[in-house]
C-alpha positions in Angstrom: 100.3 -10.5 -62.7 102.5 -8.8 -65.3 104.9 -11.0 -67.4 108.5 -11.0 -66.3 111.8 -11.3 -68.2 114.2 -14.2 -67.5 115.7 -12.0 -64.9 112.2 -11.6 -63.2 111.9 -7.9 -64.0 109.1 -6.5 -66.2 110.3 -4.4 -69.0 108.6 -1.1 -70.1 107.8 -2.7 -73.4 106.1 -5.7 -71.7 104.1 -3.4 -69.6 103.1 -1.3 -72.6 102.1 -4.4 -74.6 100.0 -5.6 -71.7 98.3 -2.3 -71.3 97.6 -2.2 -75.1 96.0 -5.6 -75.1 93.8 -4.8 -72.1 92.8 -1.4 -73.5 92.0 -3.0 -76.9 89.9 -5.8 -75.3 87.9 -3.3 -73.2 87.3 -0.9 -76.1 86.1 -3.7 -78.4 83.8 -5.1 -75.6 82.3 -1.6 -75.0 81.9 -0.7 -78.6 80.4 -4.1 -79.4 77.9 -3.8 -76.4 76.7 -0.4 -77.6 76.3 -1.5 -81.2 74.5 -4.7 -80.2 72.2 -2.9 -77.8 71.4 0.1 -79.9 71.7 -1.1 -83.5 71.4 -4.8 -83.3 74.7 -5.6 -84.9 78.1 -6.7 -83.7 81.3 -4.7 -84.0 82.6 -7.3 -86.5 79.5 -6.8 -88.7 79.9 -3.0 -88.4 83.6 -3.3 -89.5 82.6 -5.5 -92.5 80.0 -2.9 -93.5 82.4 0.0 -93.1 85.1 -1.8 -95.0 82.8 -2.6 -97.9 81.3 0.9 -97.9 84.8 2.3 -98.7 86.1 -0.5 -100.9 86.2 0.0 -104.7 82.8 -0.8 -106.1 81.7 -1.3 -102.5 82.7 -4.9 -102.7 85.7 -7.1 -101.8 86.7 -10.7 -102.5 85.9 -12.7 -99.4 89.6 -13.6 -99.0 90.5 -9.9 -99.1 87.8 -9.2 -96.5 89.4 -11.8 -94.2 92.6 -9.8 -94.2 90.8 -6.4 -93.8 88.7 -7.3 -90.8 91.4 -9.4 -89.0 89.2 -12.5 -88.6 89.9 -16.1 -89.5 88.7 -17.4 -92.9 86.1 -19.6 -91.2 85.1 -16.6 -89.0 84.6 -14.4 -92.0 82.6 -17.1 -93.8 80.2 -17.5 -90.9 79.9 -13.7 -90.5 79.2 -13.3 -94.3 76.6 -16.1 -94.1 74.9 -14.3 -91.2 75.0 -10.9 -92.9 73.8 -12.2 -96.2 70.8 -13.8 -94.4 70.2 -10.4 -92.7 70.3 -8.7 -96.1 73.1 -6.3 -95.3 75.5 -7.8 -97.8 75.3 -10.1 -100.8 77.6 -12.6 -102.4 78.3 -12.1 -106.1 80.6 -13.9 -108.5 83.7 -11.9 -109.4 83.4 -10.6 -112.9 87.1 -11.1 -113.7 87.4 -14.6 -112.2 84.2 -16.5 -111.5 86.1 -18.9 -109.1 86.1 -16.0 -106.6 83.1 -14.7 -104.6 82.8 -11.0 -103.7 80.9 -9.6 -100.7 79.0 -6.5 -101.6 77.2 -4.1 -99.3 73.5 -3.8 -100.0 71.2 -0.8 -99.7 69.9 -2.2 -96.5 73.6 -2.6 -95.3 74.2 1.1 -96.1 71.2 2.0 -94.1 72.3 -0.1 -91.1 75.7 1.6 -91.4 74.2 5.0 -91.3 72.3 4.1 -88.2 75.3 2.5 -86.5 77.9 5.2 -87.3 76.8 7.8 -84.7 76.7 5.0 -82.0 80.2 3.9 -83.0 81.5 7.5 -83.1 80.0 8.2 -79.7 81.7 5.1 -78.3 85.1 6.1 -79.6 84.7 9.5 -78.2 83.4 8.3 -74.8 85.6 5.2 -74.2 88.8 6.4 -75.9 88.9 10.0 -76.9 87.7 11.4 -73.6 90.8 10.0 -71.9 93.4 11.5 -74.3 94.3 15.1 -75.2 94.7 15.9 -78.9 98.5 15.8 -78.4 98.4 12.5 -76.6 96.2 11.0 -79.4 98.7 12.1 -82.0 101.6 10.7 -80.1 99.8 7.4 -79.5 99.0 7.2 -83.2 102.6 7.8 -84.2 103.8 5.2 -81.7 101.4 2.6 -82.9 102.3 3.3 -86.5 105.9 2.2 -85.6 104.8 -1.3 -84.7 102.1 -1.7 -87.4 103.2 -3.1 -90.7 102.9 -0.7 -93.6 100.1 -1.4 -96.0 101.0 -2.5 -99.5 
């Protein structure tokens, strides 16, 4: 049942928000399933690898990674532990401040990313893009940008 305002009437904004949450959850589930089945890694692991691949020096402080991948600090710590054991990333001391640890993508991680990219791209096309025209996708992107905080 859709949420109601105090007057008991659902607003268009509430309906849109509910649809956004359901769509996001379904897309994440489907993308994660495909990556798990076909590449043996989770969507969260894929996002970490992709983020590190395009980060300066292909590494980020673990605290910065937490903000980039939208997971809790403890969630990122567990994920980094798992990925380090798998050999897809490594922890290194920050050269500027040795109190900080950086996560770096490894050669193995870059290979896993190359394998996973076509799976992820196909999933986006199939589960998302196939349902929107080019114009609708541009409009949706513009609308979502309005409610997304600007990056520093």
